N, CA and C atoms as a LAMMPS dump frame, in Angstrom:
ITEM: TIMESTEP
0
ITEM: NUMBER OF ATOMS
240
ITEM: BOX BOUNDS ff ff ff
-5.0000000000000000e+02 5.0000000000000000e+02
-5.0000000000000000e+02 5.0000000000000000e+02
-5.0000000000000000e+02 5.0000000000000000e+02
ITEM: ATOMS id mol type element x y z
1 1 1 N 169.141 -284.878 -390.882
2 1 2 C 168.563 -285.679 -390.505
3 1 3 C 169.376 -286.19 -389.062
4 2 1 N 170.636 -286.396 -389.498
5 2 2 C 171.771 -286.676 -388.434
6 2 3 C 171.875 -285.951 -387.129
7 3 1 N 171.574 -284.753 -387.387
8 3 2 C 171.571 -283.968 -386.447
9 3 3 C 170.596 -284.281 -385.261
10 4 1 N 169.472 -284.502 -385.972
11 4 2 C 168.199 -284.987 -385.079
12 4 3 C 168.447 -286.122 -384.005
13 5 1 N 169.148 -287.022 -384.73
14 5 2 C 169.243 -288.342 -384.132
15 5 3 C 170.473 -288.203 -383.111
16 6 1 N 171.254 -287.202 -383.492
17 6 2 C 172.558 -286.931 -382.811
18 6 3 C 172.028 -286.079 -381.522
19 7 1 N 170.932 -285.262 -381.517
20 7 2 C 170.115 -284.547 -380.357
21 7 3 C 169.656 -285.672 -379.763
22 8 1 N 168.96 -286.745 -379.984
23 8 2 C 168.321 -287.839 -379.269
24 8 3 C 169.184 -288.395 -378.525
25 9 1 N 170.448 -288.613 -379.096
26 9 2 C 171.6 -289.31 -378.349
27 9 3 C 172.078 -288.537 -377.1
28 10 1 N 171.891 -287.125 -377.246
29 10 2 C 172.286 -286.342 -376.37
30 10 3 C 171.567 -286.397 -374.842
31 11 1 N 170.504 -287.023 -375.184
32 11 2 C 169.279 -286.878 -373.982
33 11 3 C 169.837 -288.209 -372.945
34 12 1 N 169.905 -287.827 -371.703
35 12 2 C 169.956 -289.085 -370.756
36 12 3 C 169.365 -290.153 -370.994
37 13 1 N 168.181 -290.364 -371.395
38 13 2 C 167.226 -291.488 -371.304
39 13 3 C 167.715 -292.373 -372.542
40 14 1 N 167.577 -293.607 -372.135
41 14 2 C 168.241 -294.675 -373.038
42 14 3 C 167.03 -295.678 -372.384
43 15 1 N 166.817 -296.804 -373.462
44 15 2 C 166.018 -297.94 -372.989
45 15 3 C 166.717 -298.766 -371.72
46 16 1 N 166.022 -299.011 -370.917
47 16 2 C 166.533 -299.683 -369.609
48 16 3 C 167.066 -301.298 -370.089
49 17 1 N 168.119 -301.538 -369.186
50 17 2 C 168.711 -302.837 -369.546
51 17 3 C 167.802 -304.099 -369.185
52 18 1 N 166.679 -303.416 -368.004
53 18 2 C 165.94 -304.3 -367.611
54 18 3 C 164.385 -304.466 -368.622
55 19 1 N 164.643 -305.173 -369.731
56 19 2 C 163.6 -305.202 -370.877
57 19 3 C 162.691 -306.348 -370.649
58 20 1 N 161.169 -305.891 -370.897
59 20 2 C 160.451 -307.151 -371.071
60 20 3 C 159.988 -306.725 -372.606
61 21 1 N 159.861 -305.946 -373.03
62 21 2 C 159.325 -305.861 -374.256
63 21 3 C 160.45 -304.546 -374.951
64 22 1 N 160.019 -303.369 -374.917
65 22 2 C 160.794 -302.544 -375.8
66 22 3 C 161.774 -301.833 -374.695
67 23 1 N 161.913 -301.984 -373.406
68 23 2 C 162.756 -301.346 -372.564
69 23 3 C 162.328 -299.856 -372.434
70 24 1 N 161.187 -299.466 -372.58
71 24 2 C 160.528 -297.899 -372.114
72 24 3 C 160.617 -297.915 -370.751
73 25 1 N 159.62 -298.823 -370.256
74 25 2 C 159.443 -298.605 -368.821
75 25 3 C 160.83 -298.933 -367.921
76 26 1 N 161.863 -299.582 -368.512
77 26 2 C 162.974 -299.88 -367.584
78 26 3 C 163.641 -298.588 -367.8
79 27 1 N 164.053 -297.898 -368.873
80 27 2 C 164.64 -296.78 -369.174
81 27 3 C 163.841 -295.6 -368.414
82 28 1 N 162.773 -295.508 -368.515
83 28 2 C 162.107 -294.483 -367.078
84 28 3 C 162.486 -294.79 -366.013
85 29 1 N 162.122 -295.872 -365.359
86 29 2 C 162.744 -296.389 -364.11
87 29 3 C 163.947 -296.261 -363.839
88 30 1 N 164.819 -296.449 -364.58
89 30 2 C 166.394 -295.799 -364.361
90 30 3 C 166.248 -294.344 -364.293
91 31 1 N 165.855 -293.768 -365.146
92 31 2 C 165.629 -292.31 -365.203
93 31 3 C 165.151 -291.602 -363.883
94 32 1 N 164.049 -292.071 -363.466
95 32 2 C 163.14 -291.403 -362.317
96 32 3 C 163.821 -292.188 -360.969
97 33 1 N 164.239 -293.174 -360.717
98 33 2 C 164.719 -293.803 -359.78
99 33 3 C 163.6 -294.541 -359.074
100 34 1 N 162.444 -294.933 -359.934
101 34 2 C 161.218 -295.776 -359.369
102 34 3 C 161.669 -297.171 -359.45
103 35 1 N 161.102 -297.882 -359.003
104 35 2 C 161.11 -299.331 -358.996
105 35 3 C 160.413 -299.66 -360.395
106 36 1 N 161.282 -300.565 -361.202
107 36 2 C 160.715 -301.055 -362.777
108 36 3 C 159.456 -301.601 -362.843
109 37 1 N 158.973 -302.298 -361.783
110 37 2 C 157.727 -302.786 -361.654
111 37 3 C 156.586 -301.93 -361.512
112 38 1 N 156.852 -300.997 -361.195
113 38 2 C 155.89 -299.625 -360.824
114 38 3 C 155.475 -298.853 -361.943
115 39 1 N 156.898 -298.675 -362.514
116 39 2 C 157.026 -297.915 -363.795
117 39 3 C 156.139 -298.667 -365.112
118 40 1 N 156.643 -300.042 -364.993
119 40 2 C 155.627 -301.059 -366.147
120 40 3 C 154.146 -301.07 -365.597
121 41 1 N 153.722 -300.821 -364.433
122 41 2 C 152.341 -300.61 -364.351
123 41 3 C 151.784 -299.345 -364.611
124 42 1 N 152.28 -298.208 -364.42
125 42 2 C 152.298 -296.873 -364.882
126 42 3 C 152.059 -296.84 -366.592
127 43 1 N 152.979 -297.508 -367.123
128 43 2 C 153.084 -297.355 -368.69
129 43 3 C 151.728 -298.342 -369.134
130 44 1 N 151.382 -299.347 -368.344
131 44 2 C 150.253 -300.317 -368.794
132 44 3 C 149.1 -299.635 -368.491
133 45 1 N 148.845 -299.051 -367.674
134 45 2 C 147.782 -297.835 -367.118
135 45 3 C 147.672 -296.64 -368.395
136 46 1 N 148.815 -296.074 -368.845
137 46 2 C 148.827 -295.297 -369.739
138 46 3 C 147.85 -295.569 -371.21
139 47 1 N 148.077 -297.001 -371.286
140 47 2 C 147.091 -297.372 -372.409
141 47 3 C 145.675 -297.387 -372.203
142 48 1 N 145.334 -297.106 -371.058
143 48 2 C 143.747 -296.997 -371.045
144 48 3 C 143.542 -295.541 -371.628
145 49 1 N 144.223 -294.743 -371.74
146 49 2 C 144.124 -293.476 -372.216
147 49 3 C 143.725 -293.774 -373.95
148 50 1 N 142.72 -293.159 -374.53
149 50 2 C 142.517 -293.341 -375.713
150 50 3 C 143.277 -292.844 -376.918
151 51 1 N 144.057 -293.608 -377.585
152 51 2 C 144.911 -293.217 -378.443
153 51 3 C 146.18 -292.877 -377.946
154 52 1 N 146.415 -292.257 -377.098
155 52 2 C 147.551 -291.241 -376.489
156 52 3 C 148.478 -292.494 -375.977
157 53 1 N 148.135 -293.409 -375.235
158 53 2 C 148.922 -294.332 -374.448
159 53 3 C 149.737 -295.249 -375.238
160 54 1 N 148.995 -295.745 -376.35
161 54 2 C 149.723 -296.638 -377.336
162 54 3 C 150.602 -296.044 -378.417
163 55 1 N 149.886 -294.672 -378.871
164 55 2 C 150.781 -294.087 -379.959
165 55 3 C 152.052 -293.338 -379.285
166 56 1 N 151.865 -292.687 -378.243
167 56 2 C 153.276 -292.331 -377.404
168 56 3 C 154.211 -293.228 -377.256
169 57 1 N 153.73 -294.77 -376.851
170 57 2 C 154.678 -295.656 -376.47
171 57 3 C 155.495 -296.254 -377.86
172 58 1 N 154.483 -296.135 -378.896
173 58 2 C 155.28 -296.456 -380.31
174 58 3 C 156.237 -295.483 -380.74
175 59 1 N 155.804 -294.187 -380.508
176 59 2 C 156.877 -292.959 -380.929
177 59 3 C 157.806 -293.329 -379.909
178 60 1 N 157.883 -293.22 -378.704
179 60 2 C 158.957 -292.919 -378.029
180 60 3 C 159.739 -294.626 -378.362
181 61 1 N 159.383 -295.691 -378.576
182 61 2 C 159.923 -296.685 -378.891
183 61 3 C 160.847 -296.652 -380.307
184 62 1 N 160.309 -296.147 -381.113
185 62 2 C 161.056 -295.643 -382.603
186 62 3 C 162.092 -294.742 -382.242
187 63 1 N 162.022 -293.662 -381.34
188 63 2 C 163.002 -292.606 -381.4
189 63 3 C 163.778 -292.934 -380.175
190 64 1 N 163.725 -293.67 -379.346
191 64 2 C 164.476 -293.83 -377.884
192 64 3 C 165.98 -294.81 -378.181
193 65 1 N 167.197 -294.33 -378.163
194 65 2 C 168.398 -295.022 -378.186
195 65 3 C 168.18 -296.312 -377.4
196 66 1 N 169.222 -297.174 -377.808
197 66 2 C 169.471 -298.485 -377.009
198 66 3 C 170.357 -298.171 -376.21
199 67 1 N 171.293 -299.073 -375.406
200 67 2 C 171.906 -298.584 -374.618
201 67 3 C 173.232 -298.251 -375.17
202 68 1 N 173.561 -299.069 -376.565
203 68 2 C 174.563 -298.565 -377.37
204 68 3 C 174.377 -297.776 -378.119
205 69 1 N 173.348 -296.838 -378.126
206 69 2 C 173.052 -295.499 -378.956
207 69 3 C 172.637 -295.78 -380.288
208 70 1 N 172.232 -296.848 -380.843
209 70 2 C 171.763 -296.998 -382.189
210 70 3 C 169.754 -296.839 -381.517
211 71 1 N 169.527 -296.147 -382.55
212 71 2 C 168.092 -295.589 -382.712
213 71 3 C 167.489 -296.556 -383.728
214 72 1 N 166.185 -297.214 -383.63
215 72 2 C 165.168 -297.962 -384.463
216 72 3 C 165.159 -297.115 -385.781
217 73 1 N 164.618 -295.757 -385.512
218 73 2 C 164.049 -294.944 -386.634
219 73 3 C 165.337 -294.655 -387.772
220 74 1 N 166.433 -294.263 -387.356
221 74 2 C 167.547 -294.209 -387.827
222 74 3 C 168.126 -295.478 -388.551
223 75 1 N 168.184 -296.512 -387.848
224 75 2 C 168.342 -297.789 -388.545
225 75 3 C 167.653 -298.104 -389.677
226 76 1 N 166.043 -297.628 -389.331
227 76 2 C 165.144 -298.054 -390.597
228 76 3 C 165.543 -297.043 -391.725
229 77 1 N 165.636 -295.736 -391.717
230 77 2 C 165.867 -294.92 -392.783
231 77 3 C 167.359 -295.055 -393.501
232 78 1 N 168.277 -295.724 -392.608
233 78 2 C 169.536 -296.094 -393.509
234 78 3 C 169.083 -297.138 -394.35
235 79 1 N 168.399 -298.118 -394.005
236 79 2 C 168.096 -299.151 -394.631
237 79 3 C 167.22 -299.004 -395.879
238 80 1 N 166.733 -297.551 -396.221
239 80 2 C 165.642 -297.333 -397.431
240 80 3 C 166.586 -297.189 -398.691
């Protein structure tokens, strides 16, 4: 399981430093070079998709590393 989380840390994507909720839109904005508010609007619009938007957001939130490299799913598994 450690190799899975190490692979996630190897990706360029991190939660953005400009966070309102989970930092997903901020990280996507930083990665793509788009304005952070435009990305937040796009993420919000994705919630209009039945099930896909909210479920995808939660999955990304659980598996995306913070700026310091910690991953919420890994911390939760280590606390079991």
